C-alpha positions as CSV (number, residue, x, y, z in Angstrom):
1,M,168.0,4.7,-73.1
2,K,165.0,2.6,-74.0
3,V,161.4,3.6,-74.3
4,K,158.4,1.4,-73.6
5,I,154.9,1.3,-73.1
6,D,152.8,-0.5,-70.4
7,E,150.0,-1.6,-72.4
8,E,148.0,-2.6,-69.3
9,Q,148.2,0.9,-68.0
10,C,147.5,2.7,-71.6
11,T,144.2,4.1,-72.2
12,G,144.8,5.5,-75.7
13,C,144.4,8.8,-75.0
14,G,147.1,10.1,-77.5
15,I,148.9,12.4,-75.5
16,C,152.2,10.8,-76.3
17,S,151.7,10.3,-79.9
18,D,150.8,14.2,-80.1
19,T,153.8,15.3,-78.0
20,C,156.2,12.8,-80.0
21,P,155.0,11.5,-83.2
22,E,158.5,10.2,-84.1
23,I,158.5,8.1,-80.8
24,F,154.8,7.1,-80.4
25,E,151.7,5.9,-82.7
26,L,148.2,5.0,-81.6
27,G,147.7,1.3,-83.0
28,D,144.7,-0.2,-84.7
29,D,143.9,-1.5,-80.9
30,D,143.5,2.3,-79.8
31,L,146.5,1.8,-77.8
32,A,149.8,3.6,-77.8
33,H,152.8,1.7,-79.1
34,V,156.5,2.6,-79.3
35,K,157.8,2.9,-83.0
36,N,161.1,4.2,-82.1
37,P,162.4,2.3,-78.8
38,N,165.7,4.3,-78.9
39,P,165.2,7.8,-79.9
40,T,167.9,10.5,-80.2
41,D,165.6,13.0,-78.5
42,M,165.2,11.6,-74.9
43,N,163.6,15.2,-73.9
44,C,160.7,14.4,-76.1
45,A,160.3,11.0,-74.6
46,K,160.4,12.4,-71.1
47,E,158.1,14.9,-71.8
48,A,155.5,12.5,-73.0
49,A,156.2,10.4,-70.0
50,E,155.4,13.3,-67.6
51,S,152.3,14.2,-69.6
52,C,151.0,10.6,-69.6
53,P,147.9,10.6,-67.3
54,T,148.3,6.8,-66.5
55,E,152.2,6.7,-66.1
56,A,152.2,4.0,-69.0
57,I,155.4,5.3,-70.4
58,I,158.6,3.6,-69.1
59,I,162.1,5.0,-69.8
60,E,164.7,2.7,-69.1
61,E,168.2,4.1,-68.5
């Protein structure tokens, strides 16, 4: 599984980086970025995806 961010959808709210700081971070551009695209804890990534208000988190299986 792989985690991605649709940067066109991202508003930089920070929910993903608050939920899973080991996977996501907010960049200097105030958008979320994936720092670990292949995490061992996919449950955390799924929780962040479900919490994202703009559905910008993509989990590829």
